[in-house]
N, C-alpha and C positions, 0 to 999 in steps of 0.2 A: 606348122608346128609339129614336132615329133616328140613323143614321150618315150624316154629311154628306160628299158628295164635293166635288171642287173647284168644279164648276159651281154647286152649292147654296151653298157658302160665298160665292162671288163674287156670286151673285144676292142673297144676304142683305145683304152689305156694300155693294153698289153699288145705290143707290136708283134709278138711271136704267137699270138692267138690265131688259130686257123681261120677265124671269122674276121680278123682285123681288117683285111683288105676290103671285104664286102661291106663291113660296117662303115669304114671310112668313105668309100665310094657313095654309099647311100646317103650319108650325111652331106657330102660335098654336092651331090646331085640335088638334094632337097634345098639346101641353101638357107633355110629358115631357122628360127630359133628351136632349141631343144629344151625339153623339160625333164627334170629328174624328180620323181615322187619322193617326198620325205620318208615315206614308209620303207623304201629300199636301202636307205643309207647304211644301216647296220649290216645288211647282207652284203652290200658292195664292199664295205670296209673289211668284212671277214674274208671274202673271196680274194680281194686285192692283197691283203696282208698275207694270206696263205700262199698265193701264187707269186707275188712280186715283192712282198715286204711292206712294212708300214710307210716307207717313203712314197710308194705309189698312192696310198690312201691320202696322205698329206697333200700330195700334188693334185689329186682329184678334188679334194675339198678346197684347195686354193683356187682351182679353176672355177668352182661354184661361187666363191667369194668375189672373184674378178668378173663374174657374169658370163663365163663360157657357156653355161646352161642356166636356165631358170629353175628355181626350187619350188615345187608345188607342195604346199602343206596340206592340201586336201580339205580345207575348211568347208568348202561348199559341198563336199561329198558326205558329210556327217549324217544328214537326214536319210540319205539313200543307204548308207552303211547300217544305220540303226534299223531301217526297214528290212534289209536283207538278213541281218542277224536275227531279228524277231521271227521272220519267216522260217529261217533255218532251225531255230529253237523249237518252233511249233511243230515242224516236220520231225525233228528228232524225238520230241515227246510222243508224237503219234506212233512213230516206229517202236518206241519203248513199249507202249501199250499193246501194239500188235504182237510183238515178240513175247511179251509176258502172257498174253492170252494163248498164243500158240504153244507155249511151254507149260501151260497150266496142268496138263495131265501127265507130264513126265518129270518125276522128282529129280532124276540125275541131271537132266538138262537144266532144271531150275537152279540146282546147286552151282553148275558151271556159270550160268547167267549171273547169279548173285555175286560170285567171286569176280567175274569180269567187271561188273558194275562197281564193286568196291575198289578195284584197281583204278578204274577210270575216275571215280570220285576222288580218290586220293591225289590223282594228278591234277585235278581241277582245284582242289582246296589248298589254299595257301594259309599257313598259320604264321603269325608273327613270332619272332624269336622271343624267348623269355626276357622280361625286363631285367636290366642289371640291378643287382642289390645296391640299395643306397645306404651309405654309412649312417648309422644312428649316433647321435651325439650322446656321450656318456652322461649318465644321471649322477646325482650326488651320491647315491648308494654305491655306484660303480667306482667313483673316485675315492670313497672312503675305504673300499676293500683293497 
């Protein structure tokens, strides 16, 4: 079984890609099933649309529907993903503390650090758009006026 990444999918679909021949030979030599991770579908679509147009993306997706490759949704990977993300978050928090301690004596660097963190925090924070105003039924007083 071979897991295809975006570059492999694009090379296989795009016959003018410089890696098409190598990718096609590798696939033919292997002879086994191929797997496409669900997580790369958006990236594949973006690259194929950009380089070949949306018809290439539609063709690729039809191939998945017909069983040309298996689609891996990654369900079994969620516990490991959670573990890796927790570890990364812990290391980032540790780095944050180390940098803050290092900057403690230099006010100008503290200012730069705070601005950088604010920019980073605004990128992470998603706010919901304001709720649309709902029409209010007219009251008897409104009708009389």
